[in-house]
All heavy atoms as a GROMACS GRO file, in nm:
protein
  524
    1MET      N    1   0.952   1.029   2.117
    1MET     CA    2   0.848   1.117   2.091
    1MET      C    3   0.886   1.244   2.037
    1MET      O    4   0.843   1.295   1.934
    1MET     CB    5   0.752   1.128   2.210
    1MET     CG    6   0.655   1.241   2.194
    1MET     SD    7   0.496   1.175   2.117
    1MET     CE    8   0.457   1.052   2.240
    2ALA      N    9   0.978   1.304   2.121
    2ALA     CA   10   1.022   1.446   2.082
    2ALA      C   11   1.088   1.446   1.948
    2ALA      O   12   1.073   1.536   1.870
    2ALA     CB   13   1.110   1.499   2.193
    3TYR      N   14   1.180   1.338   1.930
    3TYR     CA   15   1.259   1.332   1.799
    3TYR      C   16   1.159   1.314   1.684
    3TYR      O   17   1.187   1.374   1.574
    3TYR     CB   18   1.343   1.209   1.798
    3TYR     CG   19   1.452   1.219   1.910
    3TYR    CD1   20   1.456   1.133   2.005
    3TYR    CD2   21   1.551   1.318   1.902
    3TYR    CE1   22   1.560   1.136   2.110
    3TYR    CE2   23   1.658   1.326   1.987
    3TYR     CZ   24   1.658   1.236   2.102
    3TYR     OH   25   1.753   1.234   2.196
    4HIS      N   26   1.056   1.242   1.699
    4HIS     CA   27   0.952   1.232   1.598
    4HIS      C   28   0.885   1.361   1.561
    4HIS      O   29   0.889   1.388   1.437
    4HIS     CB   30   0.850   1.139   1.643
    4HIS     CG   31   0.736   1.094   1.539
    4HIS    ND1   32   0.747   0.990   1.449
    4HIS    CD2   33   0.625   1.163   1.509
    4HIS    CE1   34   0.641   1.005   1.378
    4HIS    NE2   35   0.560   1.089   1.415
    5GLU      N   36   0.843   1.439   1.654
    5GLU     CA   37   0.778   1.567   1.619
    5GLU      C   38   0.885   1.664   1.566
    5GLU      O   39   0.844   1.743   1.468
    5GLU     CB   40   0.714   1.621   1.740
    5GLU     CG   41   0.599   1.533   1.795
    5GLU     CD   42   0.496   1.486   1.691
    5GLU    OE1   43   0.470   1.579   1.601
    5GLU    OE2   44   0.434   1.386   1.696
    6VAL      N   45   1.001   1.660   1.621
    6VAL     CA   46   1.100   1.766   1.556
    6VAL      C   47   1.149   1.713   1.418
    6VAL      O   48   1.165   1.795   1.329
    6VAL     CB   49   1.231   1.757   1.655
    6VAL    CG1   50   1.350   1.839   1.590
    6VAL    CG2   51   1.189   1.838   1.780
    7GLY      N   52   1.128   1.588   1.384
    7GLY     CA   53   1.155   1.545   1.245
    7GLY      C   54   1.053   1.608   1.150
    7GLY      O   55   1.091   1.647   1.053
    8HIS      N   56   0.932   1.612   1.188
    8HIS     CA   57   0.832   1.672   1.107
    8HIS      C   58   0.857   1.813   1.079
    8HIS      O   59   0.861   1.863   0.980
    8HIS     CB   60   0.682   1.652   1.173
    8HIS     CG   61   0.626   1.521   1.176
    8HIS    ND1   62   0.619   1.441   1.068
    8HIS    CD2   63   0.579   1.450   1.288
    8HIS    CE1   64   0.554   1.323   1.102
    8HIS    NE2   65   0.532   1.336   1.242
    9ALA      N   66   0.887   1.874   1.196
    9ALA     CA   67   0.911   2.028   1.196
    9ALA      C   68   1.047   2.057   1.112
    9ALA      O   69   1.035   2.160   1.032
    9ALA     CB   70   0.927   2.084   1.325
   10LEU      N   71   1.147   1.988   1.128
   10LEU     CA   72   1.274   2.019   1.058
   10LEU      C   73   1.245   1.993   0.894
   10LEU      O   74   1.291   2.089   0.827
   10LEU     CB   75   1.387   1.924   1.094
   10LEU     CG   76   1.446   1.973   1.235
   10LEU    CD1   77   1.553   1.863   1.270
   10LEU    CD2   78   1.502   2.112   1.225
   11VAL      N   79   1.188   1.889   0.856
   11VAL     CA   80   1.153   1.873   0.712
   11VAL      C   81   1.071   1.982   0.667
   11VAL      O   82   1.087   2.032   0.559
   11VAL     CB   83   1.091   1.741   0.693
   11VAL    CG1   84   1.049   1.726   0.555
   11VAL    CG2   85   1.192   1.634   0.734
   12ALA      N   86   0.952   2.017   0.743
   12ALA     CA   87   0.869   2.113   0.697
   12ALA      C   88   0.923   2.253   0.683
   12ALA      O   89   0.911   2.333   0.584
   12ALA     CB   90   0.746   2.118   0.790
   13SER      N   91   1.017   2.276   0.778
   13SER     CA   92   1.093   2.421   0.759
   13SER      C   93   1.192   2.421   0.665
   13SER      O   94   1.229   2.524   0.616
   13SER     CB   95   1.144   2.462   0.897
   13SER     OG   96   1.249   2.363   0.942
   14SER      N   97   1.249   2.313   0.612
   14SER     CA   98   1.359   2.308   0.517
   14SER      C   99   1.317   2.303   0.380
   14SER      O  100   1.381   2.337   0.280
   14SER     CB  101   1.448   2.194   0.543
   14SER     OG  102   1.386   2.073   0.524
   15LEU      N  103   1.184   2.256   0.346
   15LEU     CA  104   1.141   2.244   0.215
   15LEU      C  105   1.067   2.372   0.165
   15LEU      O  106   0.993   2.434   0.249
   15LEU     CB  107   1.045   2.134   0.208
   15LEU     CG  108   1.107   1.983   0.223
   15LEU    CD1  109   0.998   1.874   0.216
   15LEU    CD2  110   1.216   1.964   0.113
   16PRO      N  111   1.088   2.414   0.046
   16PRO     CA  112   1.012   2.529  -0.006
   16PRO      C  113   0.860   2.492  -0.040
   16PRO      O  114   0.839   2.371  -0.071
   16PRO     CB  115   1.083   2.553  -0.123
   16PRO     CG  116   1.141   2.442  -0.182
   16PRO     CD  117   1.171   2.362  -0.054
   17GLY      N  118   0.769   2.566  -0.007
   17GLY     CA  119   0.627   2.539  -0.059
   17GLY      C  120   0.549   2.472   0.054
   17GLY      O  121   0.435   2.452   0.026
   18THR      N  122   0.605   2.443   0.174
   18THR     CA  123   0.528   2.378   0.268
   18THR      C  124   0.474   2.486   0.375
   18THR      O  125   0.522   2.610   0.384
   18THR     CB  126   0.608   2.281   0.355
   18THR    OG1  127   0.722   2.343   0.414
   18THR    CG2  128   0.666   2.166   0.276
   19ASP      N  129   0.360   2.446   0.444
   19ASP     CA  130   0.311   2.536   0.542
   19ASP      C  131   0.403   2.565   0.656
   19ASP      O  132   0.467   2.464   0.709
   19ASP     CB  133   0.168   2.492   0.587
   19ASP     CG  134   0.067   2.484   0.481
   19ASP    OD1  135   0.066   2.567   0.388
   19ASP    OD2  136  -0.014   2.398   0.478
   20PRO      N  137   0.403   2.688   0.717
   20PRO     CA  138   0.508   2.708   0.823
   20PRO      C  139   0.449   2.637   0.959
   20PRO      O  140   0.323   2.617   0.966
   20PRO     CB  141   0.486   2.857   0.848
   20PRO     CG  142   0.361   2.891   0.776
   20PRO     CD  143   0.332   2.801   0.665
   21VAL      N  144   0.551   2.590   1.028
   21VAL     CA  145   0.519   2.521   1.156
   21VAL      C  146   0.478   2.626   1.264
   21VAL      O  147   0.555   2.727   1.278
   21VAL     CB  148   0.646   2.444   1.209
   21VAL    CG1  149   0.615   2.391   1.344
   21VAL    CG2  150   0.670   2.332   1.103
   22GLU      N  151   0.359   2.615   1.323
   22GLU     CA  152   0.316   2.712   1.424
   22GLU      C  153   0.339   2.656   1.568
   22GLU      O  154   0.376   2.732   1.651
   22GLU     CB  155   0.170   2.725   1.406
   22GLU     CG  156   0.123   2.802   1.288
   22GLU     CD  157   0.171   2.951   1.279
   22GLU    OE1  158   0.164   3.015   1.390
   22GLU    OE2  159   0.210   3.001   1.172
   23LYS      N  160   0.330   2.535   1.582
   23LYS     CA  161   0.334   2.482   1.720
   23LYS      C  162   0.370   2.330   1.727
   23LYS      O  163   0.339   2.263   1.630
   23LYS     CB  164   0.195   2.488   1.790
   23LYS     CG  165   0.194   2.452   1.937
   23LYS     CD  166   0.054   2.471   1.992
   23LYS     CE  167   0.053   2.440   2.138
   23LYS     NZ  168  -0.076   2.464   2.195
   24ILE      N  169   0.462   2.275   1.818
   24ILE     CA  170   0.496   2.154   1.836
   24ILE      C  171   0.457   2.105   1.984
   24ILE      O  172   0.498   2.192   2.077
   24ILE     CB  173   0.639   2.122   1.818
   24ILE    CG1  174   0.687   2.171   1.670
   24ILE    CG2  175   0.676   1.981   1.838
   24ILE    CD1  176   0.836   2.165   1.661
   25SER      N  177   0.398   1.996   2.005
   25SER     CA  178   0.367   1.959   2.138
   25SER      C  179   0.418   1.803   2.149
   25SER      O  180   0.381   1.724   2.057
   25SER     CB  181   0.212   1.976   2.168
   25SER     OG  182   0.187   1.908   2.283
   26ILE      N  183   0.462   1.770   2.264
   26ILE     CA  184   0.484   1.636   2.289
   26ILE      C  185   0.417   1.581   2.410
   26ILE      O  186   0.436   1.481   2.466
   26ILE     CB  187   0.642   1.605   2.310
   26ILE    CG1  188   0.696   1.688   2.430
   26ILE    CG2  189   0.725   1.634   2.184
   26ILE    CD1  190   0.835   1.657   2.474
   27VAL      N  191   0.317   1.655   2.456
   27VAL     CA  192   0.224   1.611   2.556
   27VAL      C  193   0.102   1.530   2.487
   27VAL      O  194   0.047   1.566   2.401
   27VAL     CB  195   0.154   1.732   2.618
   27VAL    CG1  196   0.056   1.697   2.723
   27VAL    CG2  197   0.266   1.840   2.681
   28PRO      N  198   0.082   1.408   2.548
   28PRO     CA  199  -0.019   1.323   2.487
   28PRO      C  200  -0.154   1.385   2.499
   28PRO      O  201  -0.190   1.439   2.601
   28PRO     CB  202  -0.012   1.189   2.580
   28PRO     CG  203   0.131   1.185   2.634
   28PRO     CD  204   0.164   1.355   2.646
   29ARG      N  205  -0.231   1.371   2.391
   29ARG     CA  206  -0.362   1.435   2.384
   29ARG      C  207  -0.452   1.321   2.340
   29ARG      O  208  -0.456   1.268   2.226
   29ARG     CB  209  -0.382   1.549   2.292
   29ARG     CG  210  -0.282   1.653   2.331
   29ARG     CD  211  -0.338   1.748   2.431
   29ARG     NE  212  -0.238   1.860   2.451
   29ARG     CZ  213  -0.246   1.917   2.562
   29ARG    NH1  214  -0.323   1.899   2.657
   29ARG    NH2  215  -0.160   2.031   2.573
   30GLY      N  216  -0.553   1.269   2.426
   30GLY     CA  217  -0.643   1.162   2.384
   30GLY      C  218  -0.578   1.040   2.384
   30GLY      O  219  -0.474   1.020   2.437
   31ILE      N  220  -0.651   0.949   2.303
   31ILE     CA  221  -0.601   0.811   2.294
   31ILE      C  222  -0.499   0.793   2.186
   31ILE      O  223  -0.400   0.721   2.205
   31ILE     CB  224  -0.729   0.715   2.267
   31ILE    CG1  225  -0.819   0.724   2.390
   31ILE    CG2  226  -0.684   0.574   2.243
   31ILE    CD1  227  -0.957   0.653   2.368
   32ALA      N  228  -0.526   0.851   2.071
   32ALA     CA  229  -0.433   0.823   1.949
   32ALA      C  230  -0.316   0.918   1.941
   32ALA      O  231  -0.212   0.866   1.900
   32ALA     CB  232  -0.522   0.847   1.830
   33ALA      N  233  -0.321   1.038   1.989
   33ALA     CA  234  -0.221   1.134   1.960
   33ALA      C  235  -0.114   1.146   2.075
   33ALA      O  236  -0.160   1.168   2.185
   33ALA     CB  237  -0.270   1.273   1.924
   34LEU      N  238   0.006   1.107   2.053
   34LEU     CA  239   0.108   1.120   2.156
   34LEU      C  240   0.178   1.252   2.151
   34LEU      O  241   0.253   1.278   2.236
   34LEU     CB  242   0.205   1.009   2.138
   34LEU     CG  243   0.138   0.861   2.161
   34LEU    CD1  244   0.242   0.758   2.140
   34LEU    CD2  245   0.088   0.842   2.302
   35GLY      N  246   0.154   1.311   2.049
   35GLY     CA  247   0.208   1.460   2.022
   35GLY      C  248   0.174   1.502   1.882
   35GLY      O  249   0.113   1.433   1.820
   36TYR      N  250   0.190   1.632   1.862
   36TYR     CA  251   0.167   1.678   1.732
   36TYR      C  252   0.244   1.792   1.680
   36TYR      O  253   0.311   1.865   1.769
   36TYR     CB  254   0.007   1.722   1.717
   36TYR     CG  255  -0.017   1.839   1.802
   36TYR    CD1  256  -0.013   1.964   1.750
   36TYR    CD2  257  -0.061   1.825   1.944
   36TYR    CE1  258  -0.049   2.077   1.844
   36TYR    CE2  259  -0.090   1.925   2.019
   36TYR     CZ  260  -0.092   2.058   1.964
   36TYR     OH  261  -0.128   2.160   2.040
   37THR      N  262   0.250   1.809   1.553
   37THR     CA  263   0.321   1.930   1.486
   37THR      C  264   0.210   2.005   1.401
   37THR      O  265   0.154   1.953   1.313
   37THR     CB  266   0.440   1.888   1.400
   37THR    OG1  267   0.530   1.814   1.482
   37THR    CG2  268   0.501   2.009   1.334
   38LEU      N  269   0.184   2.119   1.453
   38LEU     CA  270   0.078   2.202   1.383
   38LEU      C  271   0.132   2.293   1.276
   38LEU      O  272   0.219   2.376   1.309
   38LEU     CB  273   0.000   2.288   1.483
   38LEU     CG  274  -0.110   2.379   1.439
   38LEU    CD1  275  -0.222   2.293   1.391
   38LEU    CD2  276  -0.164   2.458   1.563
   39GLN      N  277   0.088   2.276   1.153
   39GLN     CA  278   0.117   2.355   1.044
   39GLN      C  279   0.001   2.427   0.999
   39GLN      O  280  -0.105   2.365   0.963
   39GLN     CB  281   0.172   2.276   0.925
   39GLN     CG  282   0.310   2.212   0.953
   39GLN     CD  283   0.351   2.149   0.834
   39GLN    OE1  284   0.329   2.021   0.833
   39GLN    NE2  285   0.417   2.198   0.745
   40LEU      N  286  -0.007   2.568   0.980
   40LEU     CA  287  -0.120   2.638   0.947
   40LEU      C  288  -0.093   2.695   0.809
   40LEU      O  289   0.007   2.765   0.795
   40LEU     CB  290  -0.160   2.746   1.049
   40LEU     CG  291  -0.196   2.699   1.187
   40LEU    CD1  292  -0.229   2.817   1.280
   40LEU    CD2  293  -0.315   2.616   1.176
   41PRO      N  294  -0.187   2.691   0.714
   41PRO     CA  295  -0.162   2.747   0.586
   41PRO      C  296  -0.166   2.899   0.585
   41PRO      O  297  -0.238   2.944   0.675
   41PRO     CB  298  -0.277   2.687   0.489
   41PRO     CG  299  -0.384   2.647   0.598
   41PRO     CD  300  -0.300   2.617   0.718
   42THR      N  301  -0.089   2.963   0.512
   42THR     CA  302  -0.090   3.112   0.497
   42THR      C  303  -0.198   3.164   0.430
   42THR      O  304  -0.236   3.277   0.436
   42THR     CB  305   0.050   3.159   0.433
   42THR    OG1  306   0.062   3.097   0.303
   42THR    CG2  307   0.153   3.119   0.534
   43GLU      N  308  -0.276   3.073   0.329
   43GLU     CA  309  -0.390   3.127   0.263
   43GLU      C  310  -0.474   3.005   0.238
   43GLU      O  311  -0.437   2.891   0.248
   43GLU     CB  312  -0.338   3.169   0.118
   43GLU     CG  313  -0.268   3.070   0.049
   43GLU     CD  314  -0.194   3.128  -0.067
   43GLU    OE1  315  -0.158   3.245  -0.060
   43GLU    OE2  316  -0.154   3.056  -0.164
   44ASP      N  317  -0.603   3.023   0.216
   44ASP     CA  318  -0.694   2.922   0.177
   44ASP      C  319  -0.671   2.869   0.036
   44ASP      O  320  -0.648   2.945  -0.058
   44ASP     CB  321  -0.851   2.973   0.190
   44ASP     CG  322  -0.884   2.993   0.325
   44ASP    OD1  323  -0.837   2.941   0.415
   44ASP    OD2  324  -0.983   3.068   0.347
   45ARG      N  325  -0.670   2.737   0.020
   45ARG     CA  326  -0.662   2.675  -0.114
   45ARG      C  327  -0.745   2.546  -0.112
   45ARG      O  328  -0.741   2.470  -0.010
   45ARG     CB  329  -0.514   2.657  -0.150
   45ARG     CG  330  -0.439   2.566  -0.050
   45ARG     CD  331  -0.297   2.545  -0.101
   45ARG     NE  332  -0.223   2.478   0.000
   45ARG     CZ  333  -0.129   2.533   0.097
   45ARG    NH1  334  -0.113   2.650   0.087
   45ARG    NH2  335  -0.073   2.442   0.165
   46TYR      N  336  -0.775   2.516  -0.241
   46TYR     CA  337  -0.860   2.400  -0.259
   46TYR      C  338  -0.781   2.290  -0.330
   46TYR      O  339  -0.809   2.175  -0.316
   46TYR     CB  340  -0.990   2.429  -0.321
   46TYR     CG  341  -1.070   2.521  -0.248
   46TYR    CD1  342  -1.086   2.654  -0.271
   46TYR    CD2  343  -1.143   2.481  -0.124
   46TYR    CE1  344  -1.154   2.750  -0.202
   46TYR    CE2  345  -1.222   2.563  -0.049
   46TYR     CZ  346  -1.226   2.694  -0.090
   46TYR     OH  347  -1.306   2.782  -0.014
   47LEU      N  348  -0.689   2.335  -0.414
   47LEU     CA  349  -0.600   2.240  -0.488
   47LEU      C  350  -0.456   2.255  -0.449
   47LEU      O  351  -0.420   2.365  -0.407
   47LEU     CB  352  -0.622   2.271  -0.643
   47LEU     CG  353  -0.757   2.258  -0.699
   47LEU    CD1  354  -0.762   2.296  -0.838
   47LEU    CD2  355  -0.801   2.105  -0.686
   48MET      N  356  -0.386   2.151  -0.454
   48MET     CA  357  -0.237   2.157  -0.427
   48MET      C  358  -0.166   2.111  -0.548
   48MET      O  359  -0.206   2.017  -0.626
   48MET     CB  360  -0.213   2.070  -0.315
   48MET     CG  361  -0.276   2.103  -0.183
   48MET     SD  362  -0.261   1.981  -0.052
   48MET     CE  363  -0.082   2.019  -0.020
   49THR      N  364  -0.053   2.170  -0.559
   49THR     CA  365   0.037   2.131  -0.680
   49THR      C  366   0.118   1.999  -0.641
   49THR      O  367   0.125   1.969  -0.524
   49THR     CB  368   0.142   2.257  -0.707
   49THR    OG1  369   0.227   2.274  -0.595
   49THR    CG2  370   0.059   2.387  -0.745
   50ARG      N  371   0.186   1.955  -0.740
   50ARG     CA  372   0.260   1.837  -0.717
   50ARG      C  373   0.372   1.863  -0.609
   50ARG      O  374   0.402   1.779  -0.523
   50ARG     CB  375   0.320   1.775  -0.832
   50ARG     CG  376   0.408   1.662  -0.820
   50ARG     CD  377   0.454   1.613  -0.959
   50ARG     NE  378   0.344   1.568  -1.052
   50ARG     CZ  379   0.321   1.445  -1.064
   50ARG    NH1  380   0.381   1.346  -1.001
   50ARG    NH2  381   0.233   1.404  -1.148
   51THR      N  382   0.446   1.982  -0.618
   51THR     CA  383   0.537   2.019  -0.529
   51THR      C  384   0.487   2.031  -0.380
   51THR      O  385   0.553   1.985  -0.299
   51THR     CB  386   0.606   2.152  -0.573
   51THR    OG1  387   0.654   2.145  -0.703
   51THR    CG2  388   0.724   2.185  -0.484
   52GLU      N  389   0.369   2.092  -0.368
   52GLU     CA  390   0.310   2.096  -0.237
   52GLU      C  391   0.281   1.962  -0.173
   52GLU      O  392   0.302   1.929  -0.063
   52GLU     CB  393   0.191   2.186  -0.239
   52GLU     CG  394   0.210   2.325  -0.267
   52GLU     CD  395   0.086   2.413  -0.292
   52GLU    OE1  396  -0.015   2.356  -0.342
   52GLU    OE2  397   0.094   2.540  -0.265
   53LEU      N  398   0.227   1.873  -0.264
   53LEU     CA  399   0.194   1.740  -0.219
   53LEU      C  400   0.318   1.661  -0.181
   53LEU      O  401   0.318   1.587  -0.082
   53LEU     CB  402   0.118   1.661  -0.327
   53LEU     CG  403  -0.029   1.705  -0.341
   53LEU    CD1  404  -0.093   1.640  -0.462
   53LEU    CD2  405  -0.115   1.662  -0.213
   54ASN      N  406   0.419   1.674  -0.261
   54ASN     CA  407   0.550   1.602  -0.227
   54ASN      C  408   0.606   1.654  -0.102
   54ASN      O  409   0.667   1.586  -0.027
   54ASN     CB  410   0.653   1.625  -0.339
   54ASN     CG  411   0.619   1.537  -0.461
   54ASN    OD1  412   0.551   1.434  -0.448
   54ASN    ND2  413   0.669   1.568  -0.570
   55GLY      N  414   0.594   1.792  -0.074
   55GLY     CA  415   0.643   1.856   0.054
   55GLY      C  416   0.566   1.796   0.168
   55GLY      O  417   0.612   1.783   0.279
   56LYS      N  418   0.435   1.789   0.159
   56LYS     CA  419   0.350   1.743   0.266
   56LYS      C  420   0.381   1.600   0.289
   56LYS      O  421   0.396   1.553   0.404
   56LYS     CB  422   0.202   1.745   0.228
   56LYS     CG  423   0.107   1.711   0.338
   56LYS     CD  424  -0.041   1.734   0.302
   56LYS     CE  425  -0.080   1.881   0.316
   56LYS     NZ  426  -0.105   1.922   0.454
   57LEU      N  427   0.407   1.511   0.184
   57LEU     CA  428   0.445   1.368   0.211
   57LEU      C  429   0.571   1.359   0.274
   57LEU      O  430   0.595   1.284   0.375
   57LEU     CB  431   0.442   1.304   0.077
   57LEU     CG  432   0.470   1.152   0.080
   57LEU    CD1  433   0.361   1.072   0.163
   57LEU    CD2  434   0.479   1.092  -0.048
   58ALA      N  435   0.664   1.440   0.230
   58ALA     CA  436   0.800   1.440   0.304
   58ALA      C  437   0.791   1.466   0.446
   58ALA      O  438   0.857   1.418   0.531
   58ALA     CB  439   0.898   1.525   0.222
   59THR      N  440   0.714   1.578   0.471
   59THR     CA  441   0.690   1.620   0.613
   59THR      C  442   0.641   1.518   0.681
   59THR      O  443   0.676   1.495   0.815
   59THR     CB  444   0.601   1.747   0.621
   59THR    OG1  445   0.651   1.851   0.539
   59THR    CG2  446   0.584   1.800   0.751
   60LEU      N  447   0.534   1.449   0.659
   60LEU     CA  448   0.477   1.333   0.721
   60LEU      C  449   0.572   1.224   0.744
   60LEU      O  450   0.570   1.153   0.850
   60LEU     CB  451   0.355   1.279   0.651
   60LEU     CG  452   0.236   1.380   0.640
   60LEU    CD1  453   0.130   1.319   0.544
   60LEU    CD2  454   0.182   1.402   0.773
   61LEU      N  455   0.655   1.196   0.659
   61LEU     CA  456   0.761   1.092   0.669
   61LEU      C  457   0.883   1.129   0.754
   61LEU      O  458   0.952   1.052   0.795
   61LEU     CB  459   0.802   1.042   0.533
   61LEU     CG  460   0.696   0.968   0.451
   61LEU    CD1  461   0.749   0.932   0.310
   61LEU    CD2  462   0.647   0.834   0.524
   62GLY      N  463   0.893   1.254   0.766
   62GLY     CA  464   1.004   1.313   0.843
   62GLY      C  465   1.016   1.270   0.993
   62GLY      O  466   1.127   1.249   1.045
   63GLY      N  467   0.906   1.241   1.053
   63GLY     CA  468   0.901   1.194   1.190
   63GLY      C  469   0.971   1.054   1.200
   63GLY      O  470   1.037   1.026   1.284
   64ARG      N  471   0.924   0.968   1.104
   64ARG     CA  472   0.977   0.836   1.111
   64ARG      C  473   1.129   0.831   1.089
   64ARG      O  474   1.206   0.758   1.133
   64ARG     CB  475   0.887   0.741   1.007
   64ARG     CG  476   0.935   0.614   0.998
   64ARG     CD  477   0.913   0.535   1.120
   64ARG     NE  478   0.945   0.387   1.092
   64ARG     CZ  479   1.015   0.321   1.187
   64ARG    NH1  480   1.033   0.362   1.306
   64ARG    NH2  481   1.042   0.188   1.156
   65ALA      N  482   1.159   0.913   0.997
   65ALA     CA  483   1.295   0.932   0.955
   65ALA      C  484   1.393   0.975   1.064
   65ALA      O  485   1.495   0.918   1.099
   65ALA     CB  486   1.325   1.006   0.840
   66ALA      N  487   1.338   1.066   1.144
   66ALA     CA  488   1.404   1.115   1.260
   66ALA      C  489   1.421   1.003   1.366
   66ALA      O  490   1.533   0.990   1.429
   66ALA     CB  491   1.335   1.230   1.335
   67GLU      N  492   1.322   0.922   1.376
   67GLU     CA  493   1.338   0.814   1.479
   67GLU      C  494   1.441   0.703   1.440
   67GLU      O  495   1.516   0.668   1.506
   67GLU     CB  496   1.192   0.741   1.478
   67GLU     CG  497   1.091   0.816   1.548
   67GLU     CD  498   0.965   0.738   1.554
   67GLU    OE1  499   0.965   0.615   1.528
   67GLU    OE2  500   0.859   0.799   1.583
   68GLU      N  501   1.445   0.685   1.299
   68GLU     CA  502   1.541   0.590   1.248
   68GLU      C  503   1.692   0.641   1.269
   68GLU      O  504   1.781   0.572   1.312
   68GLU     CB  505   1.521   0.558   1.104
   68GLU     CG  506   1.395   0.489   1.082
   68GLU     CD  507   1.420   0.341   1.142
   68GLU    OE1  508   1.520   0.279   1.118
   68GLU    OE2  509   1.318   0.284   1.195
   69ILE      N  510   1.712   0.775   1.254
   69ILE     CA  511   1.849   0.836   1.268
   69ILE      C  512   1.876   0.830   1.406
   69ILE      O  513   2.003   0.798   1.439
   69ILE     CB  514   1.831   0.981   1.219
   69ILE    CG1  515   1.831   0.986   1.064
   69ILE    CG2  516   1.966   1.054   1.252
   69ILE    CD1  517   1.793   1.120   1.002
   70VAL      N  518   1.790   0.864   1.491
   70VAL     CA  519   1.827   0.860   1.645
   70VAL      C  520   1.833   0.712   1.696
   70VAL      O  521   1.926   0.669   1.767
   70VAL     CB  522   1.723   0.935   1.729
   70VAL    CG1  523   1.750   0.921   1.875
   70VAL    CG2  524   1.725   1.081   1.692
   0.00000   0.00000   0.00000
């Protein structure tokens, strides 16, 4: 679990144009979430560029990649 969340955070912090990581939790919350990585945008936006979307996709896949590495 911790590896998964840290994978999200490491990818998000290493890519340009992604929202900064504010908080990471590995405490289970509710039925579905076993942990979370909270990223808050620095500004309001309604449209995202291709670079921002690719960064978001890479961040989401970073958790799974971290599990595979470990």
